[in-house]
DRENMAR-209884 format. One line per 3 residues: number of its first residue (from 1); their letters; for each residue x, y, z of N, C-alpha, C. Coordinates in Angstrom, 2 decimals. Layout:
BEGIN
NUM> a> X:Y:Z:X:Y:Z:X:Y:Z ~ ...;
***
This chain:
BEGIN
1> mat> 6.89:-273.07:-169.95:7.44:-271.75:-170.24:8.81:-271.62:-169.58 ~ 9.77:-271.12:-170.34:11.13:-270.97:-169.81:11.16:-269.91:-168.72 ~ 11.97:-270.16:-167.72:12.13:-269.21:-166.62:13.05:-268.08:-167.04;
4> tyy> 12.68:-266.85:-166.72:13.54:-265.69:-166.98:14.29:-265.34:-165.71 ~ 15.61:-265.21:-165.85:16.46:-264.85:-164.72:16.96:-263.42:-164.89 ~ 17.03:-262.70:-163.80:17.45:-261.30:-163.85:18.76:-261.11:-163.08;
7> anm> 19.41:-260.01:-163.38:20.71:-259.73:-162.76:20.57:-259.58:-161.25 ~ 21.63:-259.93:-160.56:21.73:-259.77:-159.11:22.57:-258.54:-158.78 ~ 22.36:-257.99:-157.60:23.22:-256.92:-157.12:24.35:-257.51:-156.30;
10> ggt> 25.58:-257.04:-156.61:26.73:-257.41:-155.80:27.03:-256.32:-154.80 ~ 28.32:-256.00:-154.65:28.73:-254.98:-153.70:28.48:-253.58:-154.21 ~ 28.49:-252.62:-153.29:28.28:-251.21:-153.64:29.29:-250.35:-152.89;
13> ril> 29.65:-249.21:-153.50:30.61:-248.29:-152.88:30.25:-246.85:-153.23 ~ 30.73:-245.93:-152.39:30.62:-244.50:-152.63:32.00:-243.99:-153.05 ~ 32.06:-243.34:-154.23:33.31:-242.81:-154.76:33.22:-241.29:-154.87;
16> sid> 34.37:-240.63:-154.94:34.38:-239.21:-155.28:33.85:-239.06:-156.70 ~ 33.39:-237.86:-157.06:32.74:-237.67:-158.36:33.70:-237.92:-159.52 ~ 35.01:-237.74:-159.30:35.98:-238.03:-160.35:36.54:-239.45:-160.24;
19> aat> 36.01:-240.22:-159.31:36.40:-241.62:-159.07:37.83:-241.77:-158.58 ~ 38.48:-240.67:-158.19:39.86:-240.75:-157.71:39.94:-241.30:-156.29 ~ 38.86:-241.15:-155.52:38.85:-241.59:-154.13:37.71:-242.57:-153.89;
22> dhs> 38.04:-243.71:-153.32:37.04:-244.69:-152.91:36.70:-244.40:-151.45 ~ 35.63:-243.64:-151.23:35.28:-243.24:-149.86:34.87:-244.44:-149.01 ~ 34.25:-245.44:-149.62:33.83:-246.62:-148.86:35.02:-247.48:-148.45;
25> gsd> 35.96:-247.67:-149.37:37.15:-248.46:-149.06:36.96:-249.95:-149.19 ~ 35.75:-250.43:-149.03:35.41:-251.83:-149.22:33.93:-251.92:-149.55 ~ 33.52:-253.06:-150.07:32.12:-253.21:-150.48:31.17:-252.96:-149.31;
28> dnn> 30.10:-252.21:-149.60:28.99:-251.99:-148.68:29.41:-251.31:-147.39 ~ 30.49:-250.54:-147.46:30.95:-249.80:-146.29:30.37:-248.39:-146.32 ~ 29.76:-247.97:-145.21:29.10:-246.67:-145.15:30.11:-245.53:-145.10;
31> vsn> 29.69:-244.37:-145.59:30.51:-243.16:-145.57:29.84:-242.17:-144.62 ~ 30.62:-241.54:-143.75:30.08:-240.58:-142.79:30.77:-239.23:-142.94 ~ 30.12:-238.20:-142.43:30.69:-236.85:-142.38:31.12:-236.36:-143.76;
34> fsg> 30.30:-236.62:-144.78:30.65:-236.24:-146.15:30.34:-234.76:-146.37 ~ 31.33:-234.01:-146.86:31.15:-232.57:-147.03:31.32:-232.11:-148.47 ~ 31.37:-233.04:-149.42:31.48:-232.67:-150.83:30.14:-232.30:-151.42;
37> def> 30.15:-231.89:-152.68:28.93:-231.50:-153.39:28.38:-232.62:-154.27 ~ 29.25:-233.54:-154.70:28.86:-234.58:-155.65:29.62:-235.86:-155.34 ~ 29.05:-236.99:-155.73:29.72:-238.28:-155.53:29.16:-239.30:-156.52;
40> iva> 29.78:-240.47:-156.54:29.34:-241.57:-157.40:28.86:-242.72:-156.52 ~ 27.73:-243.32:-156.88:27.31:-244.59:-156.30:27.69:-245.68:-157.29 ~ 28.63:-246.54:-156.90:29.09:-247.64:-157.76:28.39:-248.92:-157.33;
43> ini> 27.80:-249.64:-158.30:27.01:-250.83:-158.01:27.45:-251.97:-158.93 ~ 27.80:-253.11:-158.33:28.10:-254.32:-159.11:26.81:-255.05:-159.44 ~ 26.68:-255.48:-160.69:25.58:-256.36:-161.09:26.19:-257.61:-161.72;
46> wsg> 25.60:-258.76:-161.44:26.15:-260.01:-161.97:25.03:-260.98:-162.31 ~ 25.36:-261.94:-163.18:24.33:-262.78:-163.79:23.86:-263.92:-162.90 ~ 24.66:-264.32:-161.92:24.28:-265.47:-161.12:24.34:-266.77:-161.90;
49> nke> 25.22:-266.79:-162.93:25.40:-267.97:-163.80:24.13:-268.33:-164.57 ~ 23.32:-267.31:-164.83:22.11:-267.49:-165.63:22.09:-266.43:-166.74 ~ 21.58:-266.79:-167.88:21.41:-265.82:-168.96:20.36:-264.79:-168.53;
52> tps> 20.69:-263.52:-168.64:19.76:-262.47:-168.22:19.36:-261.61:-169.40 ~ 18.15:-261.07:-169.40:17.72:-260.21:-170.50:18.37:-258.84:-170.43 ~ 18.46:-258.18:-171.57:18.95:-256.81:-171.61:18.04:-255.92:-170.76;
55> sty> 18.65:-255.02:-170.01:17.84:-254.15:-169.15:18.53:-252.82:-168.94 ~ 17.73:-251.78:-168.78:18.24:-250.52:-168.25:18.00:-250.53:-166.75 ~ 18.77:-249.69:-166.05:18.69:-249.65:-164.59:18.61:-248.20:-164.14;
58> klk> 17.89:-247.96:-163.06:17.85:-246.60:-162.52:18.12:-246.61:-161.03 ~ 18.61:-245.47:-160.56:18.95:-245.31:-159.15:17.80:-244.64:-158.41 ~ 17.48:-245.18:-157.25:16.49:-244.59:-156.35:17.19:-244.23:-155.04;
61> wqd> 16.66:-243.21:-154.35:17.30:-242.76:-153.11:16.26:-242.49:-152.03 ~ 16.75:-242.49:-150.79:15.89:-242.21:-149.65:16.67:-241.43:-148.60 ~ 16.01:-240.46:-147.98:16.54:-239.81:-146.78:16.17:-240.72:-145.61;
64> dtd> 17.14:-241.50:-145.14:16.86:-242.46:-144.08:16.49:-241.77:-142.77 ~ 17.07:-240.61:-142.53:16.79:-239.88:-141.29:15.33:-239.48:-141.21 ~ 14.78:-239.05:-142.34:13.37:-238.67:-142.39:12.45:-239.83:-142.76;
67> asg> 13.04:-240.99:-143.11:12.25:-242.13:-143.59:11.31:-241.69:-144.70 ~ 11.89:-241.01:-145.69:11.09:-240.36:-146.74:10.50:-241.33:-147.75 ~ 11.00:-242.55:-147.82:10.60:-243.48:-148.86:11.47:-243.30:-150.09;
70> yad> 11.65:-244.35:-150.86:12.55:-244.29:-152.02:11.88:-243.61:-153.20 ~ 12.65:-242.75:-153.86:12.18:-242.03:-155.05:13.24:-242.11:-156.13 ~ 12.83:-242.02:-157.39:13.79:-241.99:-158.48:14.69:-240.76:-158.34;
73> lga> 15.96:-240.92:-158.62:16.86:-239.77:-158.67:16.37:-238.85:-159.78 ~ 16.14:-237.58:-159.46:15.59:-236.64:-160.43:16.48:-235.44:-160.65 ~ 15.95:-234.45:-161.37:16.72:-233.25:-161.70:16.83:-232.30:-160.52;
76> tge> 15.93:-232.41:-159.56:15.95:-231.56:-158.37:15.75:-232.43:-157.14 ~ 15.91:-231.84:-155.97:15.71:-232.57:-154.72:16.96:-232.55:-153.86 ~ 16.83:-233.08:-152.66:17.99:-233.15:-151.76:19.16:-233.83:-152.44;
79> lny> 18.89:-234.94:-153.09:19.85:-235.60:-153.97:19.29:-235.55:-155.38 ~ 20.13:-235.28:-156.36:19.67:-235.19:-157.74:20.80:-235.55:-158.70 ~ 20.48:-235.58:-159.99:21.49:-235.99:-160.98:22.11:-234.82:-161.75;
82> tit> 21.96:-233.60:-161.26:22.52:-232.42:-161.94:23.99:-232.28:-161.54 ~ 24.88:-232.82:-162.36:26.30:-232.91:-162.05:27.06:-231.79:-162.76 ~ 27.91:-231.09:-162.02:28.73:-230.03:-162.61:30.11:-230.52:-163.01;
85> dss> 30.59:-231.61:-162.41:31.91:-232.14:-162.75:31.95:-232.51:-164.23 ~ 33.02:-232.11:-164.91:33.12:-232.32:-166.36:34.16:-233.36:-166.74 ~ 34.63:-234.15:-165.78:35.69:-235.12:-166.07:35.18:-236.36:-166.79;
88> wsh> 33.85:-236.53:-166.85:33.29:-237.67:-167.57:31.89:-237.32:-168.05 ~ 31.35:-238.14:-168.95:30.04:-237.88:-169.56:29.14:-239.09:-169.41 ~ 27.84:-238.86:-169.56:26.89:-239.96:-169.54:27.22:-240.95:-170.66;
91> gda> 27.18:-242.22:-170.32:27.45:-243.26:-171.30:28.89:-243.68:-171.39 ~ 29.80:-242.95:-170.73:31.20:-243.37:-170.72:31.30:-244.76:-170.09 ~ 32.21:-245.55:-170.63:32.39:-246.91:-170.12:33.11:-246.90:-168.77;
94> vat> 32.74:-247.85:-167.93:33.54:-248.17:-166.75:34.38:-249.38:-167.13 ~ 35.62:-249.13:-167.51:36.50:-250.21:-167.98:36.66:-251.26:-166.90 ~ 36.90:-252.49:-167.32:37.02:-253.58:-166.34:38.12:-253.31:-165.33;
97> gdq> 39.20:-252.67:-165.77:40.30:-252.37:-164.86:40.00:-251.26:-163.88 ~ 38.93:-250.49:-164.14:38.56:-249.39:-163.25:37.47:-249.78:-162.26 ~ 36.87:-250.93:-162.44:35.78:-251.34:-161.56:36.29:-251.60:-160.15;
100> vcd> 35.53:-251.16:-159.17:36.02:-251.13:-157.78:35.36:-252.17:-156.87 ~ 34.17:-252.62:-157.21:33.47:-253.56:-156.35:34.06:-254.97:-156.50 ~ 33.95:-255.76:-155.44:34.50:-257.11:-155.46:33.84:-257.96:-156.53;
103> sqg> 34.63:-258.90:-157.08:34.11:-259.83:-158.08:33.07:-260.76:-157.45 ~ 32.07:-261.13:-158.24:30.98:-261.98:-157.75:30.91:-263.27:-158.56 ~ 30.90:-264.39:-157.87:30.64:-265.68:-158.49:31.64:-266.12:-159.54;
106> gdt> 32.79:-265.47:-159.60:33.77:-265.85:-160.61:33.40:-265.43:-162.01 ~ 32.37:-264.60:-162.15:31.93:-264.16:-163.48:32.98:-263.26:-164.12 ~ 33.01:-263.23:-165.44:33.93:-262.39:-166.20:33.41:-260.96:-166.21;
109> ria> 34.29:-260.02:-165.92:33.89:-258.61:-165.95:33.76:-258.13:-167.39 ~ 32.71:-257.36:-167.64:32.57:-256.64:-168.91:32.44:-255.15:-168.59 ~ 32.71:-254.30:-169.57:32.65:-252.86:-169.35:31.27:-252.44:-168.85;
112> ger> 31.28:-251.55:-167.87:30.03:-251.00:-167.34:29.76:-249.63:-167.91 ~ 28.94:-248.86:-167.20:28.53:-247.55:-167.71:28.46:-246.51:-166.60 ~ 28.84:-245.29:-166.96:28.66:-244.13:-166.08:27.35:-243.45:-166.46;
115> vkg> 26.57:-243.09:-165.45:25.26:-242.48:-165.66:25.30:-241.07:-165.09 ~ 25.02:-240.09:-165.94:25.15:-238.69:-165.54:24.01:-237.88:-166.15 ~ 23.42:-236.98:-165.36:22.38:-236.11:-165.89:21.05:-236.80:-166.10;
118> qsl> 20.90:-238.00:-165.60:19.65:-238.74:-165.65:19.75:-239.90:-164.67 ~ 18.60:-240.51:-164.37:18.61:-241.61:-163.41:18.74:-242.96:-164.09 ~ 18.51:-243.02:-165.40:18.40:-244.29:-166.12:19.65:-244.58:-166.93;
121> sda> 20.19:-245.79:-166.76:21.35:-246.21:-167.54:20.93:-246.61:-168.95 ~ 21.91:-246.81:-169.81:21.66:-247.47:-171.08:21.48:-248.96:-170.81 ~ 21.07:-249.71:-171.83:20.81:-251.14:-171.65:22.11:-251.92:-171.48;
124> idl> 22.09:-252.85:-170.56:23.21:-253.76:-170.33:22.68:-255.19:-170.42 ~ 23.42:-256.03:-171.15:23.02:-257.42:-171.35:24.11:-258.31:-170.76 ~ 23.81:-258.99:-169.67:24.78:-259.88:-169.02:24.53:-261.32:-169.45;
127> add> 25.55:-261.94:-170.03:25.48:-263.36:-170.33:25.60:-264.16:-169.03 ~ 25.53:-265.49:-169.15:25.42:-266.31:-167.94:26.70:-266.40:-167.12 ~ 27.77:-265.77:-167.58:29.01:-265.80:-166.79:29.64:-264.42:-166.71;
130> eqs> 28.79:-263.37:-166.69:29.32:-262.01:-166.76:28.85:-261.15:-165.58 ~ 29.67:-260.14:-165.27:29.33:-259.14:-164.27:29.81:-257.78:-164.77 ~ 29.28:-256.72:-164.18:29.65:-255.38:-164.61:29.39:-254.40:-163.47;
133> elw> 29.62:-253.10:-163.75:29.36:-252.07:-162.76:28.65:-250.88:-163.39 ~ 27.75:-250.30:-162.63:27.09:-249.04:-162.97:27.56:-247.98:-161.99 ~ 27.93:-246.82:-162.53:28.35:-245.69:-161.70:27.37:-244.55:-161.92;
136> fgv> 26.62:-244.19:-160.89:25.63:-243.12:-160.96:26.19:-241.85:-160.31 ~ 26.19:-240.74:-161.05:26.60:-239.46:-160.49:25.47:-238.83:-159.69 ~ 25.78:-238.38:-158.47:24.77:-237.83:-157.57:25.24:-236.47:-157.04;
139> nce> 24.36:-235.48:-157.12:24.60:-234.15:-156.55:23.91:-234.09:-155.18 ~ 24.65:-233.63:-154.16:24.09:-233.60:-152.80:24.13:-232.20:-152.19 ~ 24.20:-231.16:-153.03:24.26:-229.80:-152.49:23.02:-229.46:-151.66;
142> gad> 21.88:-230.06:-152.00:20.65:-229.79:-151.27:20.39:-230.74:-150.11 ~ 21.35:-231.63:-149.84:21.16:-232.60:-148.76:21.15:-231.92:-147.40 ~ 20.44:-232.52:-146.46:20.37:-231.98:-145.10:21.58:-232.43:-144.29;
145> gsh> 22.17:-231.49:-143.55:23.30:-231.81:-142.70:22.97:-232.89:-141.69 ~ 23.89:-233.83:-141.50:23.79:-234.94:-140.54:22.79:-236.01:-140.96 ~ 22.13:-235.85:-142.10:21.17:-236.86:-142.54:21.88:-237.99:-143.28;
148> ays> 21.35:-239.21:-143.12:21.86:-240.39:-143.81:20.98:-240.68:-145.02 ~ 21.61:-241.11:-146.11:20.91:-241.41:-147.35:21.29:-242.81:-147.84 ~ 20.31:-243.53:-148.36:20.57:-244.86:-148.92:20.01:-244.95:-150.33;
151> fql> 20.34:-246.05:-151.02:20.04:-246.16:-152.46:19.53:-247.55:-152.81 ~ 18.74:-247.59:-153.87:18.29:-248.85:-154.44:18.55:-248.84:-155.94 ~ 18.71:-250.04:-156.51:18.84:-250.20:-157.96:17.58:-250.86:-158.49;
154> yst> 16.99:-250.25:-159.51:15.74:-250.73:-160.09:16.00:-251.23:-161.50 ~ 15.51:-252.43:-161.83:15.64:-253.01:-163.17:14.35:-252.80:-163.95 ~ 14.46:-252.16:-165.11:13.25:-251.96:-165.92:12.78:-253.26:-166.55;
157> aeg> 13.71:-254.17:-166.85:13.32:-255.46:-167.43:12.52:-256.28:-166.43 ~ 12.98:-256.27:-165.20:12.31:-257.03:-164.15:11.09:-256.30:-163.61 ~ 11.11:-254.95:-163.74:10.03:-254.15:-163.19:10.03:-254.18:-161.68;
160> avv> 11.23:-254.26:-161.10:11.34:-254.39:-159.65:12.70:-253.90:-159.19 ~ 12.79:-253.67:-157.90:14.06:-253.29:-157.29:14.96:-254.51:-157.21 ~ 16.18:-254.37:-157.73:17.15:-255.46:-157.68:17.65:-255.65:-156.25;
163> gtc> 17.88:-254.54:-155.56:18.35:-254.61:-154.19:18.61:-253.24:-153.62 ~ 18.82:-253.20:-152.33:19.19:-251.96:-151.63:20.69:-251.95:-151.43 ~ 21.32:-250.85:-151.78:22.77:-250.74:-151.68:23.22:-250.83:-150.23;
166> gat> 24.27:-251.60:-150.01:24.80:-251.71:-148.66:25.49:-250.44:-148.20 ~ 26.11:-249.72:-149.15:26.83:-248.49:-148.81:25.86:-247.32:-148.70 ~ 25.85:-246.67:-147.56:25.05:-245.45:-147.36:26.00:-244.27:-147.18;
169> itm> 25.44:-243.07:-147.21:26.25:-241.87:-147.03:25.56:-240.94:-146.04 ~ 26.31:-240.41:-145.09:25.79:-239.46:-144.11:26.52:-238.14:-144.28 ~ 25.75:-237.06:-144.37:26.33:-235.74:-144.60:26.94:-235.18:-143.31;
172> aag> 27.89:-234.29:-143.50:28.47:-233.58:-142.36:27.40:-232.73:-141.69 ~ 27.63:-232.37:-140.44:26.64:-231.63:-139.67:26.34:-230.28:-140.30 ~ 25.08:-229.90:-140.26:24.66:-228.60:-140.78:24.71:-227.53:-139.71;
175> lth> 24.52:-226.30:-140.14:24.46:-225.18:-139.19:23.14:-225.23:-138.42 ~ 23.21:-224.85:-137.16:21.98:-224.67:-136.40:21.58:-223.20:-136.37 ~ 22.52:-222.31:-136.68:22.22:-220.89:-136.90:23.25:-220.40:-137.89;
178> ydl> 23.00:-219.25:-138.49:23.81:-218.82:-139.62:24.61:-217.58:-139.25 ~ 25.51:-217.73:-138.28:26.30:-216.61:-137.80:27.51:-216.38:-138.70 ~ 27.87:-215.11:-138.89:29.03:-214.73:-139.67:29.92:-213.85:-138.81;
181> vcs> 31.23:-214.10:-138.85:32.17:-213.35:-138.04:32.71:-212.18:-138.85 ~ 32.64:-210.97:-138.29:33.12:-209.77:-138.98:33.77:-208.85:-137.97 ~ 35.08:-208.64:-138.11:35.84:-207.75:-137.22:35.65:-208.12:-135.75;
184> ggt> 35.62:-209.40:-135.48:35.53:-209.84:-134.10:34.13:-209.85:-133.55 ~ 33.15:-209.30:-134.29:31.77:-209.33:-133.82:30.98:-210.34:-134.62 ~ 29.95:-210.89:-134.02:29.15:-211.89:-134.69:27.75:-211.35:-134.95;
187> fay> 27.25:-211.59:-136.16:25.87:-211.22:-136.43:25.19:-212.36:-137.14 ~ 23.88:-212.46:-136.99:23.12:-213.55:-137.59:22.49:-213.09:-138.89 ~ 22.57:-213.93:-139.89:21.93:-213.64:-141.18:20.44:-213.90:-141.06;
190> sgs> 19.63:-212.91:-141.42:18.19:-213.04:-141.21:17.45:-213.53:-142.45 ~ 18.14:-213.63:-143.59:17.48:-214.11:-144.80:17.42:-215.63:-144.84 ~ 16.97:-216.14:-145.97:16.87:-217.59:-146.13:18.22:-218.18:-146.52;
193> vad> 18.44:-219.43:-146.14:19.67:-220.11:-146.53:19.74:-220.24:-148.05 ~ 18.59:-220.51:-148.67:18.57:-220.66:-150.13:19.08:-219.39:-150.81 ~ 18.63:-218.23:-150.32:19.09:-216.97:-150.91:20.59:-216.78:-150.69;
196> llk> 21.05:-217.10:-149.49:22.47:-216.92:-149.19:23.32:-217.80:-150.09 ~ 22.87:-219.04:-150.33:23.63:-219.96:-151.17:23.63:-219.54:-152.63 ~ 22.72:-218.67:-153.03:22.70:-218.18:-154.40:23.67:-217.04:-154.62;
199> gyh> 24.41:-216.65:-153.58:25.45:-215.65:-153.76:25.10:-214.26:-153.28 ~ 24.09:-214.13:-152.44:23.74:-212.82:-151.92:24.89:-212.26:-151.09 ~ 25.15:-210.98:-151.24:26.21:-210.33:-150.47:25.65:-209.85:-149.13;
202> ldc> 26.54:-209.73:-148.16:26.16:-209.31:-146.82:26.91:-208.03:-146.48 ~ 26.28:-207.20:-145.70:26.90:-205.93:-145.34:27.13:-205.88:-143.83 ~ 28.37:-205.55:-143.46:28.71:-205.42:-142.05:29.67:-204.26:-141.89;
205> aga> 29.26:-203.27:-141.16:30.10:-202.08:-140.92:30.56:-201.45:-142.23 ~ 29.67:-201.47:-143.21:29.98:-200.81:-144.48:30.77:-201.64:-145.46 ~ 31.19:-202.84:-145.09:31.98:-203.68:-146.01:31.11:-204.83:-146.49;
208> tfa> 30.99:-204.99:-147.80:30.24:-206.12:-148.34:31.21:-207.24:-148.67 ~ 30.76:-208.46:-148.49:31.62:-209.59:-148.84:30.73:-210.76:-149.23 ~ 31.29:-211.69:-150.00:30.58:-212.90:-150.40:31.43:-214.11:-150.03;
211> yag> 30.78:-215.20:-149.69:31.49:-216.43:-149.35:32.02:-217.08:-150.61 ~ 33.31:-217.43:-150.62:33.94:-217.97:-151.82:34.00:-219.49:-151.84 ~ 33.58:-220.14:-150.76:33.65:-221.59:-150.70:32.45:-222.24:-151.38;
214> sda> 32.32:-223.54:-151.18:31.22:-224.28:-151.80:29.96:-224.17:-150.96 ~ 28.82:-224.39:-151.61:27.56:-224.40:-150.88:27.61:-225.42:-149.75 ~ 28.18:-226.59:-150.04:28.16:-227.68:-149.07:28.92:-227.31:-147.81;
217> tfk> 30.11:-226.72:-147.95:30.89:-226.40:-146.76:30.24:-225.28:-145.97 ~ 29.58:-224.33:-146.64:28.90:-223.27:-145.89:27.76:-223.85:-145.07 ~ 26.98:-224.72:-145.68:25.84:-225.28:-144.98:26.27:-226.15:-143.81;
220> rgy> 27.51:-226.63:-143.85:27.93:-227.60:-142.84:28.84:-227.00:-141.79 ~ 28.71:-225.70:-141.54:29.25:-225.17:-140.31:30.43:-224.24:-140.41 ~ 30.85:-223.82:-141.59:31.99:-222.93:-141.70:31.59:-221.50:-141.34;
223> hld> 32.45:-220.81:-140.58:32.23:-219.41:-140.27:33.07:-218.54:-141.20 ~ 32.70:-217.29:-141.32:33.34:-216.37:-142.26:33.91:-215.18:-141.51 ~ 35.04:-214.69:-141.97:35.65:-213.48:-141.40:35.87:-212.50:-142.53;
226> agv> 35.22:-211.35:-142.46:35.34:-210.37:-143.53:36.69:-209.67:-143.52 ~ 37.37:-209.70:-142.40:38.70:-209.10:-142.32:38.71:-207.60:-142.42 ~ 37.64:-206.95:-142.00:37.60:-205.48:-142.07:37.77:-204.89:-140.68;
***
């Protein structure tokens, strides 16, 4: 019986959600103090000079700080695939000239795929001298401050994890209390953080105000001044 060979994982990087910024800077370089709401996990896959079967791939994630175990990226959770950025769509190609991970084994680059709004890529078929990249969009608005997160790539053809991404991401520090500054005085918000992040207004000395920044920056330590 002929041996079946499956794709290998090459380097991995963390990019901004619009791919304008390479936060990792080099393959498998960790990112710390991240305060954005969304990002891309870029993963190189290559054939290893063997013909590989067509396969779809999915992203799995873990809260390393809590040792939560790896789970498929889903529609909800600390990390999820619900992306608000509109600069690209699911299935858009990652052109060879846009690929950021280092070349592997001298293989020829072929167009990769951007994955958005789901954990599973479309099928990719690597010939025996080819490599490509998968870019998974990840929302981290629900991530815990100061927690580190890591990722795995799963091959449906192989029915197994291809590898664990070298690049991890650690969120900026979260609030330990939810104080708001108003006219030089400080008061603590007694409601839930979830309610506050949904846009609830606060009242202080008769003036109501709402925070205009992002959920991520509020959760990670920004104070507010109502200016009244």
